[in-house]
C-alpha positions as CSV (number, residue, x, y, z in Angstrom):
1,M,-32.6,-1.2,74.3
2,G,-35.0,-1.5,71.5
3,F,-34.6,0.4,67.6
4,K,-37.7,1.5,65.9
5,G,-37.9,1.1,62.2
6,N,-39.9,3.3,59.5
7,N,-43.0,1.9,60.7
8,K,-42.1,2.7,64.5
9,N,-42.5,-0.7,65.3
10,T,-39.7,-1.7,68.2
11,Y,-36.8,-4.1,66.5
12,R,-35.1,-6.0,68.6
13,P,-32.0,-8.0,66.9
14,K,-32.0,-12.0,67.7
15,P,-28.7,-13.2,69.8
16,P,-26.6,-15.3,67.6
17,K,-27.1,-19.6,67.5
18,G,-24.0,-20.7,66.3
19,P,-19.9,-19.6,66.6
20,I,-19.6,-15.8,66.0
21,R,-17.2,-14.5,63.9
22,L,-15.1,-11.8,65.1
23,T,-12.5,-9.7,63.6
24,F,-9.3,-11.3,65.4
25,G,-10.7,-15.0,64.7
26,I,-13.7,-17.2,65.6
27,I,-14.9,-18.5,68.7
28,D,-15.7,-22.1,68.3
29,D,-18.3,-24.1,70.0
30,K,-16.9,-27.4,70.4
31,K,-20.2,-28.9,71.2
32,N,-21.4,-28.0,67.6
33,E,-18.9,-28.4,65.5
34,I,-19.4,-28.6,62.1
35,K,-17.4,-30.9,60.0
36,P,-16.9,-29.2,56.3
37,V,-17.9,-31.3,53.7
38,I,-15.5,-32.7,51.5
39,V,-16.5,-33.3,48.0
40,E,-15.0,-36.2,46.3
41,Q,-13.2,-35.1,43.1
42,P,-14.5,-36.9,40.2
43,K,-11.6,-39.3,38.4
44,F,-11.2,-39.6,35.1
45,E,-12.1,-42.6,33.2
46,K,-10.7,-43.6,29.5
47,Q,-13.5,-45.3,27.9
48,E,-13.1,-47.2,25.3
49,I,-13.1,-46.0,21.7
50,I,-15.0,-48.2,19.7
51,G,-16.4,-47.3,15.8
52,T,-20.4,-46.7,15.7
53,L,-20.8,-49.2,13.6
54,N,-19.4,-51.6,15.9
55,L,-21.4,-50.2,18.6
56,K,-24.8,-50.2,16.7
57,K,-24.0,-54.2,16.4
58,I,-23.8,-53.4,12.4
59,K,-22.9,-56.3,10.4
60,I,-20.3,-54.8,8.2
61,H,-19.4,-58.2,6.5
62,L,-22.5,-57.9,4.2
63,A,-21.4,-54.4,2.8
64,P,-19.8,-55.1,-0.8
65,P,-16.2,-54.8,-1.4
66,L,-15.1,-51.4,-2.7
67,Q,-14.8,-50.9,-6.4
68,T,-10.8,-51.3,-7.3
69,K,-11.0,-47.6,-8.8
70,H,-12.1,-46.1,-5.9
71,L,-9.9,-48.3,-2.9
72,D,-7.1,-46.8,-5.5
73,R,-7.7,-43.2,-5.3
74,I,-7.8,-43.9,-1.5
75,L,-4.3,-45.0,-1.2
76,K,-2.9,-43.0,-3.7
77,N,-4.5,-40.0,-2.0
78,I,-3.3,-41.6,1.5
79,S,0.4,-42.3,-0.3
80,K,0.6,-38.4,-0.9
81,I,-0.4,-36.7,2.5
82,Y,2.3,-39.4,4.1
83,E,5.5,-38.6,1.6
84,E,4.2,-35.2,1.9
85,G,4.5,-35.2,5.8
86,R,7.7,-37.0,5.9
87,Y,9.4,-33.3,4.5
88,L,7.0,-31.1,6.8
89,N,8.9,-29.3,10.0
90,T,5.1,-29.5,11.6
91,N,3.9,-29.9,15.7
92,T,0.5,-31.7,13.9
93,I,1.2,-35.6,14.3
94,I,-0.8,-38.3,13.5
95,D,0.8,-41.6,15.6
96,L,-0.9,-45.0,16.0
97,E,-1.7,-46.1,20.0
98,E,-3.4,-49.3,20.8
99,G,-4.9,-49.5,17.1
100,N,-6.3,-46.1,17.1
101,F,-4.7,-42.6,16.0
102,K,-2.8,-40.6,18.8
103,V,-3.0,-37.3,17.4
104,T,-0.8,-34.1,18.4
105,F,-1.5,-30.3,17.5
106,N,-0.7,-26.9,18.9
107,Y,-3.5,-25.2,21.0
108,N,-6.1,-24.5,17.9
109,Q,-9.7,-24.0,19.8
110,N,-11.5,-24.3,16.7
111,T,-9.9,-27.7,15.8
112,I,-11.1,-29.2,19.5
113,D,-14.2,-28.1,18.9
114,R,-14.9,-29.8,15.7
115,I,-12.6,-33.1,17.0
116,K,-15.4,-32.8,19.9
117,G,-18.3,-33.1,17.1
118,L,-16.8,-36.7,16.3
119,D,-19.4,-39.3,17.7
120,R,-18.3,-39.8,21.4
121,N,-17.1,-43.5,20.9
122,E,-15.0,-42.6,18.1
123,R,-12.6,-39.9,20.0
124,Q,-11.2,-39.3,23.6
125,W,-9.0,-37.0,25.4
126,D,-6.3,-38.3,27.0
127,P,-4.7,-35.9,29.6
128,D,-1.9,-37.7,30.3
129,N,-0.2,-37.6,27.7
130,R,-2.1,-34.3,26.0
131,A,-3.2,-35.9,23.0
132,W,-6.5,-36.9,21.7
133,K,-7.3,-40.5,20.5
134,V,-9.2,-40.9,17.4
135,F,-11.1,-43.9,16.1
136,I,-9.3,-44.8,13.3
137,G,-12.4,-45.1,10.9
138,A,-13.1,-41.4,11.7
139,F,-9.9,-40.3,9.6
140,D,-12.1,-39.0,6.8
141,D,-13.3,-36.2,9.1
142,L,-10.1,-36.3,10.9
143,F,-8.0,-34.7,7.8
144,D,-10.9,-32.5,7.0
145,I,-10.7,-31.1,10.6
146,I,-6.8,-30.9,10.7
147,G,-6.2,-29.6,7.0
148,K,-3.0,-30.0,4.8
149,G,0.0,-29.9,6.3
150,F,0.4,-32.9,8.8
151,K,2.6,-35.5,9.5
152,I,1.6,-39.4,9.6
153,T,4.0,-41.9,11.2
154,D,5.2,-44.7,9.8
155,E,2.8,-47.1,11.8
156,A,-0.4,-45.0,11.4
157,Y,0.3,-45.4,8.2
158,K,0.6,-49.0,7.8
159,E,-2.0,-49.6,10.1
160,L,-4.5,-47.0,7.9
161,T,-3.5,-48.5,4.6
162,E,-4.8,-51.9,5.9
163,F,-8.1,-50.3,6.9
164,V,-9.0,-48.8,4.1
165,K,-9.3,-52.9,2.7
166,G,-11.5,-53.7,4.8
167,K,-15.4,-54.4,6.0
168,Y,-15.7,-51.8,7.7
169,Y,-14.4,-49.0,5.7
170,A,-16.6,-50.5,2.6
171,N,-19.4,-49.5,4.7
172,I,-19.1,-45.7,5.2
173,A,-16.6,-45.2,2.3
174,P,-19.5,-43.8,-0.3
175,N,-20.4,-41.1,1.7
176,K,-17.2,-40.1,2.5
177,L,-16.5,-39.6,-1.6
178,G,-17.0,-35.4,-0.7
179,K,-14.6,-35.7,1.8
180,L,-12.0,-37.3,-0.4
181,I,-12.4,-35.3,-3.4
182,L,-11.0,-32.3,-1.2
183,R,-8.3,-34.0,-0.3
184,E,-7.1,-35.0,-3.9
185,S,-7.3,-31.1,-4.4
186,W,-4.5,-30.5,-2.1
187,F,-2.7,-32.3,-4.8
188,E,-4.1,-31.7,-7.8
189,E,-1.3,-31.0,-10.5
190,F,-2.2,-29.0,-13.4
191,D,-1.8,-31.5,-17.0
192,L,1.1,-30.3,-18.7
193,N,0.4,-32.0,-21.6
194,T,-2.8,-30.2,-22.3
195,E,-1.7,-27.2,-25.4
196,V,-2.2,-24.0,-24.8
197,Q,-4.1,-22.0,-27.8
198,T,-1.1,-19.9,-29.3
199,S,-1.8,-16.2,-29.8
200,I,-1.2,-14.9,-32.7
201,G,2.0,-12.6,-32.4
202,S,2.8,-13.4,-28.9
203,E,6.1,-13.6,-27.8
204,A,5.7,-17.9,-28.3
205,M,5.2,-17.9,-32.2
206,I,7.7,-14.5,-33.0
207,G,10.6,-16.7,-31.0
208,S,9.9,-19.8,-32.9
209,T,11.8,-21.5,-35.4
210,S,9.5,-23.0,-37.4
211,K,8.0,-21.2,-40.6
212,E,4.9,-23.5,-40.3
213,Q,4.0,-22.8,-36.7
214,K,5.0,-19.5,-37.0
215,I,1.5,-18.2,-39.2
216,S,-1.3,-20.4,-41.3
217,E,-3.1,-18.9,-44.7
218,D,-5.9,-17.5,-43.0
219,Q,-3.6,-15.9,-40.0
220,L,-1.6,-14.5,-42.8
221,K,-4.8,-12.9,-44.2
222,I,-5.8,-11.4,-40.8
223,L,-3.1,-10.0,-40.5
224,N,-2.8,-8.3,-44.3
225,K,-6.0,-7.1,-43.4
226,T,-4.6,-5.5,-39.9
227,R,-1.8,-4.0,-41.5
228,E,-3.5,-2.5,-44.0
229,Q,-5.9,-0.7,-41.2
230,L,-2.8,0.5,-39.6
231,A,-1.3,2.5,-42.5
232,L,-4.0,4.0,-42.7
233,F,-4.9,4.7,-39.2
234,P,-4.0,8.7,-38.4
235,F,-2.2,8.3,-35.6
236,K,-1.6,11.6,-33.7
237,R,1.8,11.0,-32.4
238,K,4.4,8.5,-34.6
239,P,4.2,4.9,-33.0
240,Y,7.6,2.8,-32.7
241,S,8.3,0.2,-34.4
242,H,7.6,-2.3,-30.9
243,Q,4.3,-0.6,-30.8
244,I,3.3,-1.4,-34.1
245,T,4.1,-4.8,-33.6
246,G,2.0,-4.7,-29.7
247,I,-1.2,-2.9,-31.5
248,E,-0.8,-6.0,-34.8
249,F,-0.8,-8.0,-31.4
250,L,-4.2,-6.8,-29.6
251,L,-6.2,-6.6,-33.3
252,Q,-5.9,-10.3,-33.9
253,N,-6.3,-11.3,-30.4
254,S,-9.5,-12.0,-28.5
255,A,-8.0,-12.6,-25.2
256,C,-4.4,-11.9,-24.7
257,A,-2.1,-10.5,-22.2
258,L,0.1,-7.4,-22.8
259,L,3.5,-7.8,-20.8
260,D,6.0,-5.0,-21.9
261,E,7.9,-3.3,-19.5
262,M,7.1,-0.1,-18.0
263,G,7.6,2.4,-20.3
264,C,7.2,1.2,-23.8
265,G,3.7,2.2,-23.9
266,K,1.2,-0.2,-23.2
267,S,-1.1,2.4,-22.7
268,F,-0.9,4.3,-26.1
269,Q,-0.9,0.5,-28.0
270,I,-4.1,-0.2,-26.3
271,A,-5.9,3.1,-26.8
272,S,-4.8,2.6,-30.3
273,S,-6.2,-1.2,-30.9
274,V,-9.9,0.1,-29.1
275,A,-9.6,2.9,-31.6
276,M,-9.3,0.6,-34.5
277,L,-11.5,-1.9,-32.8
278,L,-14.4,0.5,-32.5
279,Q,-13.4,2.0,-36.3
280,N,-13.7,-1.6,-38.5
281,K,-16.6,-2.6,-36.1
282,S,-15.1,-5.6,-34.5
283,I,-16.5,-4.1,-31.0
284,D,-19.0,-1.5,-30.9
285,R,-18.0,-0.9,-26.6
286,C,-15.1,-1.1,-24.4
287,L,-14.8,-0.4,-20.3
288,I,-11.1,0.6,-19.4
289,V,-10.6,-0.9,-15.7
290,A,-7.7,1.2,-14.6
291,P,-6.6,1.8,-11.5
292,K,-7.7,5.4,-9.8
293,S,-4.7,7.3,-10.5
294,L,-4.6,6.3,-13.9
295,V,-8.5,7.6,-14.8
296,R,-6.6,11.2,-16.1
297,T,-3.9,9.2,-17.9
298,W,-6.4,7.0,-19.7
299,Q,-8.6,10.0,-20.8
300,E,-5.3,11.6,-22.2
301,E,-4.2,8.3,-24.0
302,L,-7.9,7.9,-25.9
303,S,-8.1,12.0,-26.6
304,L,-4.5,11.5,-28.7
305,A,-5.8,8.4,-29.9
306,T,-9.4,8.6,-31.3
307,S,-12.3,11.0,-31.7
308,T,-14.6,8.6,-30.1
309,P,-16.3,9.9,-27.1
310,F,-15.4,8.3,-23.2
311,T,-17.6,8.5,-20.1
312,V,-15.9,8.3,-16.6
313,I,-17.3,6.2,-14.7
314,E,-17.7,8.3,-11.1
315,G,-19.2,9.9,-8.2
316,S,-22.5,9.1,-5.9
317,P,-24.2,5.9,-6.9
318,A,-26.9,8.2,-8.5
319,Q,-24.4,9.6,-10.5
320,R,-22.5,6.9,-11.5
321,A,-26.1,5.2,-12.8
322,K,-26.8,7.9,-15.1
323,L,-23.1,8.0,-16.2
324,I,-23.6,4.3,-17.3
325,Q,-26.6,5.3,-18.9
326,S,-24.8,7.6,-21.7
327,D,-24.0,6.9,-25.1
328,S,-20.7,6.2,-24.9
329,P,-19.3,3.7,-26.4
330,I,-16.3,3.7,-24.2
331,F,-16.7,3.7,-20.4
332,I,-13.2,4.0,-17.9
333,I,-13.5,3.2,-14.4
334,H,-11.7,2.6,-11.6
335,Y,-11.0,-0.8,-9.9
336,E,-13.0,0.4,-6.7
337,G,-16.3,1.1,-9.0
338,I,-16.7,-2.3,-10.5
339,R,-17.5,-4.0,-7.3
340,L,-20.3,-0.9,-6.9
341,E,-21.6,-1.4,-10.5
342,K,-20.8,-5.0,-11.1
343,E,-24.5,-5.6,-12.2
344,A,-25.2,-2.7,-14.4
345,L,-21.6,-3.0,-16.3
346,A,-22.0,-6.5,-16.9
347,N,-25.4,-5.7,-18.3
348,W,-23.8,-2.9,-20.5
349,I,-21.1,-5.5,-21.5
350,Q,-22.8,-8.0,-22.6
351,N,-25.7,-6.1,-24.5
352,G,-23.2,-5.9,-27.3
353,D,-20.1,-6.7,-29.1
354,G,-17.8,-5.9,-25.9
355,M,-14.7,-5.2,-24.9
356,I,-13.1,-4.9,-21.4
357,V,-9.0,-3.9,-20.7
358,F,-7.4,-4.4,-16.9
359,D,-4.6,-2.2,-17.2
360,E,-2.1,-3.0,-13.7
361,S,-3.9,-6.3,-14.0
362,Q,-1.8,-7.0,-11.0
363,R,-4.6,-5.7,-8.4
364,I,-6.9,-8.7,-9.7
365,K,-3.9,-11.5,-8.7
366,N,-6.2,-12.5,-5.7
367,L,-8.7,-15.3,-6.9
368,M,-11.0,-14.9,-3.9
369,A,-10.9,-10.6,-3.6
370,Q,-14.3,-8.8,-4.2
371,T,-12.2,-7.3,-6.9
372,T,-11.5,-10.1,-8.8
373,I,-14.5,-11.6,-8.5
374,S,-16.3,-8.5,-10.1
375,A,-13.9,-8.5,-12.6
376,K,-14.5,-12.4,-14.0
377,F,-18.4,-11.4,-13.6
378,I,-18.1,-8.7,-15.9
379,R,-15.3,-10.1,-18.3
380,N,-17.6,-13.3,-18.8
381,G,-20.5,-10.9,-21.0
382,A,-17.2,-9.6,-22.8
383,K,-15.8,-10.7,-26.5
384,R,-12.8,-9.2,-26.4
385,C,-10.3,-9.2,-22.9
386,V,-6.7,-7.4,-22.3
387,I,-4.7,-7.4,-19.4
388,A,-1.9,-5.5,-19.2
389,T,1.3,-4.9,-16.9
390,G,4.6,-4.9,-16.4
391,T,4.6,-6.6,-13.2
392,P,2.4,-9.9,-13.2
393,I,4.1,-11.4,-11.0
394,A,4.7,-8.9,-7.7
395,N,6.1,-11.5,-5.5
396,R,5.2,-14.8,-6.3
397,P,4.0,-17.0,-9.6
398,I,0.9,-17.6,-7.7
399,D,-0.6,-13.9,-8.6
400,L,-0.8,-15.1,-12.2
401,F,-3.4,-17.5,-12.0
402,A,-6.5,-14.7,-11.2
403,Q,-5.2,-12.6,-13.5
404,Y,-5.1,-15.3,-16.9
405,F,-8.2,-16.8,-15.4
406,V,-10.0,-13.6,-15.7
407,M,-8.6,-13.1,-20.0
408,D,-9.3,-16.6,-20.9
409,N,-11.3,-19.0,-19.0
410,G,-8.6,-21.4,-18.4
411,N,-7.1,-21.3,-21.5
412,T,-3.6,-20.8,-20.7
413,F,-3.7,-22.5,-16.8
414,G,-6.3,-24.4,-16.6
415,T,-9.7,-23.6,-13.8
416,S,-7.8,-25.1,-11.1
417,F,-6.3,-22.8,-8.7
418,P,-5.1,-25.5,-6.2
419,A,-3.5,-27.6,-9.5
420,F,-2.1,-24.4,-10.8
421,K,-0.4,-24.0,-7.3
422,N,0.9,-27.3,-7.1
423,T,2.2,-27.7,-10.1
424,F,4.2,-24.4,-10.2
425,C,4.9,-23.4,-6.9
426,Y,6.6,-25.2,-4.1
427,I,4.7,-24.3,-1.1
428,D,5.6,-25.0,2.7
429,I,2.6,-24.9,5.0
430,L,3.8,-22.6,8.8
431,E,1.4,-22.3,11.6
432,I,1.3,-19.1,12.9
433,N,0.0,-17.1,15.9
434,Q,-3.6,-15.1,16.3
435,G,-4.2,-14.7,20.0
436,R,-4.3,-18.1,21.1
437,R,-4.7,-19.6,17.6
438,K,-2.6,-20.8,15.8
439,V,-3.6,-20.9,12.1
440,K,-1.8,-22.6,9.1
441,V,-0.5,-20.7,6.5
442,E,1.1,-21.5,3.1
443,K,4.4,-20.1,2.4
444,F,5.8,-19.6,-1.1
445,I,9.2,-21.5,-1.1
446,G,10.2,-21.6,-5.1
447,V,9.3,-22.1,-8.6
448,R,8.5,-25.5,-10.0
449,N,8.1,-26.5,-13.7
450,G,9.6,-23.1,-14.7
451,E,10.2,-23.2,-18.0
452,E,7.0,-25.3,-18.7
453,L,5.3,-21.6,-16.5
454,R,7.5,-19.4,-18.9
455,K,6.1,-21.1,-22.5
456,R,2.4,-20.9,-20.8
457,I,2.9,-17.0,-20.3
458,Q,4.4,-16.5,-23.8
459,A,1.8,-18.2,-26.0
460,T,-0.6,-15.7,-24.9
461,S,1.1,-12.8,-24.3
462,L,3.7,-10.3,-25.4
463,R,6.2,-8.9,-23.5
464,R,9.1,-6.3,-24.5
465,L,11.7,-5.0,-22.2
466,K,12.8,-1.5,-22.6
467,N,16.2,-2.2,-23.6
468,E,15.1,-4.7,-26.5
469,V,12.9,-2.0,-27.8
470,L,14.2,1.7,-26.9
471,D,17.6,2.9,-27.5
472,L,17.5,3.8,-23.1
473,P,20.8,4.7,-21.4
474,P,21.9,2.0,-18.9
475,I,20.6,1.9,-15.2
476,I,24.0,2.7,-13.3
477,Y,23.0,1.2,-9.4
478,K,24.7,2.3,-6.6
479,D,25.0,1.8,-2.9
480,Y,25.4,4.7,-0.5
481,S,26.5,3.0,2.9
482,I,25.7,5.4,5.5
483,E,26.7,5.0,9.0
484,L,23.9,6.2,11.7
485,K,25.0,9.4,13.9
486,A,25.4,9.0,17.8
487,E,21.8,9.9,18.7
488,Q,20.5,8.0,15.7
489,K,22.5,5.3,16.7
490,T,21.3,4.7,20.6
491,I,17.5,4.8,19.5
492,Y,18.1,2.4,17.1
493,A,20.3,0.2,19.0
494,K,17.6,0.3,21.8
495,M,14.9,-0.6,19.5
496,R,17.4,-3.5,17.1
497,D,17.8,-5.2,21.4
498,S,15.1,-5.6,21.8
499,V,13.9,-7.3,18.5
500,R,17.0,-9.7,19.0
501,S,15.9,-10.6,22.5
502,E,12.7,-11.4,21.2
503,I,14.3,-13.9,18.2
504,E,16.6,-14.9,19.9
505,N,13.9,-16.9,22.1
506,M,12.3,-18.0,19.4
507,S,12.1,-22.0,17.9
508,P,13.1,-22.4,14.6
509,E,9.1,-23.5,14.4
510,E,8.4,-19.8,15.9
511,Y,10.7,-17.5,14.0
512,S,9.0,-19.7,10.9
513,M,5.4,-18.9,12.3
514,Q,6.3,-14.9,13.4
515,A,7.2,-14.2,9.9
516,N,4.7,-11.3,9.4
517,N,5.4,-9.9,12.8
518,I,9.4,-9.8,12.1
519,V,9.0,-7.9,9.2
520,V,6.6,-4.8,11.0
521,R,9.4,-4.9,13.4
522,L,12.1,-4.9,10.9
523,L,10.7,-1.7,8.9
524,R,10.2,-0.3,12.2
525,L,14.0,-0.2,12.5
526,S,14.1,0.8,8.8
527,Q,11.7,3.7,9.9
528,I,15.1,4.9,12.5
529,C,17.6,4.7,9.8
530,S,16.0,7.1,7.3
531,N,14.2,9.6,10.0
532,P,14.0,8.7,13.8
533,M,11.4,11.8,13.8
534,L,9.0,8.8,12.4
535,I,9.4,6.9,15.6
536,D,10.1,10.0,17.8
537,P,8.8,13.0,16.7
538,N,10.6,14.8,19.1
539,Y,14.1,13.4,17.9
540,N,16.0,16.7,17.2
541,G,19.3,14.9,16.9
542,P,21.3,14.5,13.5
543,N,20.3,12.3,10.7
544,A,23.0,10.9,8.9
545,K,20.9,10.2,5.6
546,L,19.4,13.3,5.6
547,T,23.0,14.9,5.8
548,E,24.1,12.5,2.8
549,L,21.4,13.2,0.9
550,E,21.8,17.1,1.5
551,D,25.5,16.2,0.1
552,I,23.9,14.3,-2.8
553,L,21.5,17.2,-4.0
554,T,23.8,19.5,-3.8
555,D,26.4,18.4,-6.2
556,I,23.4,17.0,-8.4
557,F,21.8,20.9,-8.5
558,S,25.3,22.4,-10.0
559,D,23.5,21.8,-12.8
560,E,20.7,24.0,-13.4
561,T,18.7,21.5,-15.9
562,K,18.8,18.8,-13.7
563,K,15.7,16.9,-11.9
564,V,15.2,14.7,-9.2
565,I,13.1,12.1,-8.1
566,L,13.5,10.7,-4.4
567,W,11.4,7.9,-3.1
568,S,10.5,7.0,0.7
569,H,7.8,4.4,1.9
570,F,7.0,6.2,4.4
571,V,4.3,8.8,4.3
572,G,5.9,11.1,7.4
573,N,9.3,10.9,5.7
574,V,7.6,12.3,2.2
575,N,5.5,15.3,4.2
576,Y,9.0,15.8,5.8
577,L,11.5,15.9,2.9
578,A,9.2,17.8,0.6
579,E,8.6,20.5,4.0
580,T,12.6,21.0,4.1
581,Y,13.2,21.3,0.3
582,A,10.2,23.4,-0.9
583,E,12.0,26.7,-1.0
584,S,15.5,25.2,-2.1
585,Y,14.5,23.3,-4.6
586,G,10.7,23.8,-5.3
587,A,9.5,20.8,-4.2
588,V,6.6,18.9,-4.2
589,A,5.3,15.6,-2.9
590,H,2.8,12.8,-3.9
591,T,1.2,10.1,-1.3
592,G,-1.7,7.9,-1.2
593,E,-3.1,10.2,1.8
594,M,-3.2,13.2,-0.8
595,N,-6.3,13.4,-3.2
596,I,-5.8,12.8,-6.6
597,Q,-6.1,17.0,-7.5
598,D,-3.3,17.7,-5.4
599,R,-1.3,14.7,-6.8
600,A,-2.0,15.6,-10.2
601,N,-0.6,19.3,-9.2
602,S,2.7,17.6,-8.0
603,V,3.0,16.0,-11.6
604,E,2.4,18.9,-13.3
605,Q,4.6,20.9,-11.3
606,F,7.6,18.7,-11.8
607,Q,6.6,17.9,-15.7
608,N,6.8,21.3,-16.6
609,N,7.6,24.2,-13.8
610,P,11.5,24.7,-13.6
611,E,11.4,25.6,-10.6
612,C,10.3,22.0,-9.2
613,R,13.4,20.1,-9.1
614,L,13.0,17.4,-6.4
615,F,9.8,15.3,-6.4
616,I,9.5,13.1,-3.6
617,A,6.7,11.0,-3.5
618,T,6.3,6.9,-1.8
619,P,6.2,4.0,-4.4
620,Q,2.7,2.8,-3.7
621,S,1.7,6.4,-4.9
622,A,3.3,6.9,-8.3
623,K,4.5,3.4,-9.6
624,E,1.7,2.5,-11.9
625,G,1.5,4.1,-15.0
626,L,2.3,7.4,-13.5
627,T,3.9,9.8,-16.5
628,L,6.9,12.4,-15.3
629,L,7.3,13.5,-18.6
630,P,7.3,17.0,-19.6
631,R,5.6,18.5,-22.7
632,D,8.2,18.9,-24.5
633,G,8.9,15.0,-24.4
634,K,12.0,15.4,-22.6
635,M,12.7,13.6,-19.3
636,K,14.5,16.1,-17.4
637,A,15.0,13.5,-14.1
638,D,18.0,11.4,-14.9
639,T,18.6,10.2,-11.0
640,M,16.5,8.4,-8.5
641,I,17.4,7.9,-5.1
642,Y,16.1,5.8,-2.4
643,M,16.0,7.2,1.3
644,D,14.5,3.5,2.2
645,L,13.4,0.2,0.7
646,N,10.6,-2.3,1.9
647,F,9.6,-5.9,0.8
648,D,7.7,-5.0,-2.1
649,G,9.6,-5.9,-5.3
650,G,6.6,-4.2,-7.1
651,S,6.8,-1.3,-6.3
652,Y,10.7,-1.4,-6.6
653,V,10.9,-2.6,-10.2
654,Q,7.6,0.2,-11.2
655,S,9.5,2.9,-9.5
656,Q,12.4,3.2,-11.8
657,A,10.4,2.9,-15.1
658,R,9.4,6.4,-13.8
659,F,12.1,7.7,-15.5
660,H,14.0,5.0,-17.3
661,R,11.2,5.1,-20.0
662,I,10.2,6.9,-23.6
663,G,12.3,10.8,-23.3
664,Q,15.0,9.7,-21.6
665,N,17.8,11.2,-23.1
666,S,20.5,11.3,-21.0
667,E,23.6,9.2,-21.8
668,K,23.2,7.4,-18.1
669,C,20.3,6.5,-15.3
670,L,21.6,6.7,-11.6
671,V,19.8,4.9,-9.0
672,I,21.2,5.5,-5.5
673,H,20.0,3.4,-2.5
674,L,20.8,5.1,0.6
675,V,21.8,2.2,2.9
676,G,22.0,2.3,6.4
677,L,25.5,0.5,7.5
678,E,25.5,-2.9,9.3
679,T,22.0,-2.1,10.1
680,V,18.0,-3.9,8.9
681,D,18.4,-1.8,5.2
682,E,20.9,-4.0,4.3
683,Y,19.1,-7.5,4.8
684,I,15.7,-5.5,3.2
685,K,17.7,-4.9,0.3
686,K,18.9,-8.5,-0.6
687,S,15.2,-9.7,0.1
688,L,13.7,-7.1,-2.7
689,I,16.4,-8.1,-4.9
690,D,15.0,-11.9,-4.5
691,K,11.9,-10.9,-5.1
692,I,12.9,-9.3,-8.5
693,Q,15.0,-12.6,-9.3
694,T,12.2,-14.7,-9.2
695,A,9.8,-12.5,-11.4
696,S,12.7,-12.0,-13.9
697,Q,13.3,-15.9,-14.3
698,I,10.5,-16.7,-15.0
699,L,9.1,-13.9,-17.4
700,D,12.2,-12.7,-19.1
701,N,14.4,-15.9,-18.9
702,A,16.7,-13.3,-17.5
703,S,20.9,-14.5,-17.6
704,Q,22.6,-14.3,-14.4
705,E,24.9,-11.7,-15.8
706,Q,21.8,-9.4,-16.1
707,L,20.3,-10.2,-12.8
708,N,24.0,-9.5,-11.0
709,Q,24.3,-5.8,-12.2
710,I,22.0,-5.1,-9.2
711,K,22.6,-8.1,-7.2
712,G,25.2,-10.6,-6.2
713,E,24.7,-14.4,-5.8
714,K,21.8,-15.7,-4.8
715,F,21.3,-16.0,-0.8
716,T,18.8,-17.1,1.7
717,L,19.1,-15.6,5.5
718,S,18.3,-17.8,8.3
719,K,17.2,-17.0,12.0
720,E,21.0,-16.7,12.6
721,E,21.9,-14.3,9.9
722,I,19.4,-11.7,10.8
723,L,20.7,-12.2,14.1
724,N,23.9,-11.4,13.4
725,I,22.9,-8.3,11.1
726,L,20.4,-7.1,13.6
């Protein structure tokens, strides 16, 4: 039977020539059986590792020997790498096998690709040992590829030191100088013998016991002239004695740091000094850079300090460009703005005798951030510069370098960040997972040369603590250990067991590498302790902390004049609590998700509305420069409650300055921590106090007795201890 196609031609299928494959098998035609072709697998052949110069038959013996100075630098650098590796806990190891390096490391595709970029005759993958074999003469490139934080075995170190003395390396060493300089930066250290130009009126000068060292004849003339101006200046509010000293310090120094503890009135001192410098024509323009939330505060401070007009640089690009063309001698701008208007502001500041102020200067602590780069670019054209913050060390001494580098161009800590880091910090190299890759990161583990670090800070800065210059009440710290409710415990236990199981299966190396992920998981557990609804919106069971909070508030608000500040690090919790207590206590919220006007309205209500008795905020949104002082200048809040804590030491310290400051007239201030009993809350609080201790020891030389007001003996927690807490 035939079939007709579309062209109406008859189509007849042809019978198959070979075996027919049916659904139930194959009928073999043994006569025409086709045997499968067996493809022989390629055999791995280990190629000989040979130096490129030897392969090209270069006459290496003709090269002149390395200069002794150059050779000593190389040997010294290799020795430092070897010594550091002896104390590192790393899987990146360079060993010796048959005269060549045997390199092992955790899987990292980028590292593998770069090793493949070496000459083929100088590297070879060994699948049996799962290691790379690399010609010893390629060590400059190999060290650059692997980066800091590897271990060299004794045999490899001895062979390498002999190799660099030989003729082969004498041929290639001149072309490897750049690699050597890079490796030297790994161990570069700051010269502690260099002298810092001490600022007039700085903490170092005030604390000096030598009369001659305190002040010279020229400096005395400047000081007398400054005091004459201060005596005639029409202050709109009477300054405290420590503020007079601070203004003198700012007037006499072109580059300095005002590091007074929060609540001492840094903004008032700076605003007054700017007004006086404009008055005596030492400067003709000033740029004030502050966090966006503090722009309004600076407008108020300048209005009190001077009648000189000022302009806030904000709005669209066209609006900002128009505002920068104004004739105002004072500009106020937030940190995000200096990135957007870097060129225009740099031109404006250098077209006259300019001054620049960086308020809350910890915002420029990251040397490579675009904000810091923009700040340095603008500052280069300024005649004077002031940085101001109560927490220059939010978490680590590394935070200091960029702030001081912007301020004084390296007078205090030099111009090399690696040198600063290697001199004043103990750093460990960790490998953390990023997808399928492992990336090396540096972890701060301690302070080096702490006394020298403190001396250099004091030489160009002025820092006073509230308890030294103000008659403020003591802060009493009280922990409420709260047992979670049954349903709350169930949710907590389920997540805790999941986290515990994961941590238990980690090796010590993995535990170190997963530090950031562990922090995130711990904070999730903290959310359950604070408010289970943050994890499960449908949760309608009891909340142990909320129950305790209600009892505390009922007790405090029995006095109708009292107000309370309540902190939670979770925006959802702040909104929930504000809604819960809006009717009973007139509660207002303050979070970063609110616009500036809404936040300002919340502050205004708490300051001046007697019906608004509870201010609920995230420390991140309200920590810097926020003033909760009412118009009459008398702080009504003397109690602060933390529903939960996180690992940010700077936020914790700054948040307490919102009520422990000028205007606080209570006999004592109370800080309450609501801590879940036998939960992750206990670990977070201990870790937080560790960070505060590091900063206090460097900046304030605090005694152990002072630190023990909120913390007992120093501690560190291992994997086993965290598992016990979980």
